[in-house]
N, C-alpha and C positions, 0 to 999 in steps of 0.2 A: 567539445565535453571532457571533461576531466577526469578521464578513465585513471591517471596516474594516481589519483587521491583513493581509489581503492585498496584494500589489502591484499598482500599476497596470496591469500586464501582465496579471496574472489578472484583476482585476476586469473590464477592458474585454473580455476573452475570454470570461467566463463571464455577462456582463451579461445577455444574453438568455436565460439559465436563470434568472436572479433576476427577472426580470421576469415570468415565469411563474406562472399561478395556484398550480400544484401546488407552486411554492417558497415562496411568502406563507404556504400552509398548514402546509408543512414547517417553516418557520421559527416559526410561532408554536406547534406542536405540540412544537417542541425548546426553545422560551424556557419555555414552560409545564412541561415536564420538570424543567428545570434548578433551577426555582422550589420544585417540588413533591417532588423527588425527589434523590437521589444519585447522580449522573450523571457518567460516563467517557467521554473526557479531560476535563480542565480546559476551560471553555468557552472559553478565549483558545487552547487549542490545538485544537481541532475540525478544523480546516485547516492543521495543521501540515506534512502531507504536499506541499501546496502552497506554504507558506510558505517552506518549507527547500530546495525544487527547482523554481526558474523555469521556465517552461514553454520556453525558449530552450536549457536544458540536458538536458531529459529525453532520455534514451539508453535505457533500461530501465522498464517497468513491472512490480512485483509486487502481486498484487492479492490481498487477504485478506477476510474476510467480515464480523464487524463488531468492534468493541474488545474487548481484555481487559477483565473487569469486576470486577477484582478491585485494591484500595486500591492505589494510587500505580505502577501497571503501566502502562495507555495513556497516551500522550502524544503520538496522533494519526498513528502510523505503524505500517502493517501489521506484524505481527510484532513489532514492535520494544517494549522497556519502558525505562521509567528507570533510572538506574544502579543505584538504592538498593535493587531489588527482584530477587529469584531469577528466572533465565531459565525461561519456560515449557517444557514438553516438546516444542512444537512448534519454538521456536526452537533448544532444545538439538540436535535433530534436523538442522535447518539448519546448523548449525554443524560437528555430524558430518560432513555430506556434504562442506562446503567443505573440512576437514581431508584427505579423502581426494581431491579433485579440484582443489585448487589448490595448488601446491607453496610450502611453507613457512609455510602457514596455520596459524595456534595459535588453539585455542579461547580465545576470550578471558574475561577476569573479567565483563563489561558485557554486558547485552544491548542496549544502545542501538544503534540503526543511523543515527541522525543524519550519521554520515560518510558512508554510502552516498548518503544523499538530497542531502546537499551536493555529490555527484560527477554528479548525475543520474538517481538510481534514485528513481523515485516509487512511495512505498511507500503504497498506497491501499487502503483499506478500501471495501467495497460500500456497509455501512452506518458511518457515523461517529459514531455516539454510542450509548450502552447505559447500562441503568440497574444499578447496583450487585448484584452477585451474581445478575443474571438474563440470560444471553448469549441475544440474539437480541430483545430485550424491544424493541427500536427498529424492528424489521425492517419492520414496515407502517407508518412513519412518511413513508414515500415517497423515503428517502435514494438508492434505486434508480435513481429517476429521474434524480436528479442526478449519481451517480456515473457511469451508462451514458452520460450526455452527455459527461461528462469522457472516459470511456475513447473515444467516437467522435470527440470533439474531437481530442486527440492522435493518433487513428489518420489522420484527415484531413489536418490541416496539417502533420503531421512526415511523417518519412522515416527509414526505416532504424532502428527503435526495436525491442528486443526486449522482449516480454510474456512473463513467466513465469505460467503458469495451472496451480496446483497445486490439484488435488482437483477432485469435479465440480463443486462452486459456481463456482470460478473458471472453469475448462473452458468453461461453458457462455457466458461472456463473449466467447470468440472469434468467434461471430456478429457480435460489432461492431467487428471489426478487420479492415482490408485486408490479408489475407497476401499479397497480390501485393506491398506495398509494406514490410512489415515480417515479422520473424521471431516464430513462435508457437511457444514449448517446452510443452507439458504433461506432468504428471508427478501420481502419486499427492500426495496431501496430505501435507507432514511430520509431521503428528500421528501418536502411537503407534497410534492406534485404525487405520492404514492397515497396522500390523504390518512395516514395515519397506519397504513399496513404493516409496517415496520415495530410498532409497538407490540410488545408482549411475545417477542422471538425468543426472549433469555438466552442469546447468544452468549452473553458474556459469563453466566453462571455454567450455561452447559459447557462451555471451553474449558473451565477450572474444574468442572467434574470429570471430565474425560482425560484433563492432565494428569490429575490426582491418581484416577484408576489405573494408569500407566507409570505411577511413580516419578512423575516429572512436577516441577517446582509450578505453581498455578500464578496467573499474571495478576500483579496488584494494580487494579484498574483505575485506582483512587490517585486523583493528579494534586491533590489540595494537602 
C-alpha cells in the first residue's frame, strides 16, 4: 500500500493507527493480495480519497462500502469511476438526484468525482481494496478498523462537517460521529435495488444550506 504517497499532515494524523498491530497485519494481507490476485484500485490509488482531500479542507464525508470490482472502474474514491468507463447504476442515480436537487445541474459524461474531492468532499469507502470480480472479498482484512478510526478522527478534530450516509451499512457509522458538532444526513442507498427510495432526499442542497449557515463555502456539485 502506498502510504508514502500521503501528505505529511495525513501521515501525522494517522500514525497512531499505522503503529497498531491490526494495521501491520492488514498491510501484510493487502500486500500479499496485490502480489497474488488482481486487486482494485491500483495500489498507488488505495488512499486516493485522502490524497485528493486534505484534512483541513474536509467539509463533507460520503461513505461507501468497498471499491468497484470491475476493470478500470475503481480509483480510490467512493462511488466514483475513472473517465474511461461507464457510470455504474448507483452513480447514475446520484446524478439523477442531483439533477432534481441542484438548479442547473446537468448529468455529466464522466463519473469521475475528483472535482468534489478537491473541494473538501471525502469520498471514503469503508473497505479500501477488493479482488477483481468479487465484491466484499476484502471485508475481513481489517480495513473497517482503519476507516472507523478515520471517521472518528474527522468527527473529533473537525466541526460542521456534513456526513452523507446512504444505506444501512453507511448509516451504522453514525454512532462514530458527534451529532452535536456535525450534520448527519441519512437516506436509502442510491442502488437500483432500493427501488428509488434514494430519490427526493435532497442531500446535496441540504449540505450546501448547512455549510452556508456555518459560513463555509458550499460545494459546486456540477461536473460539466
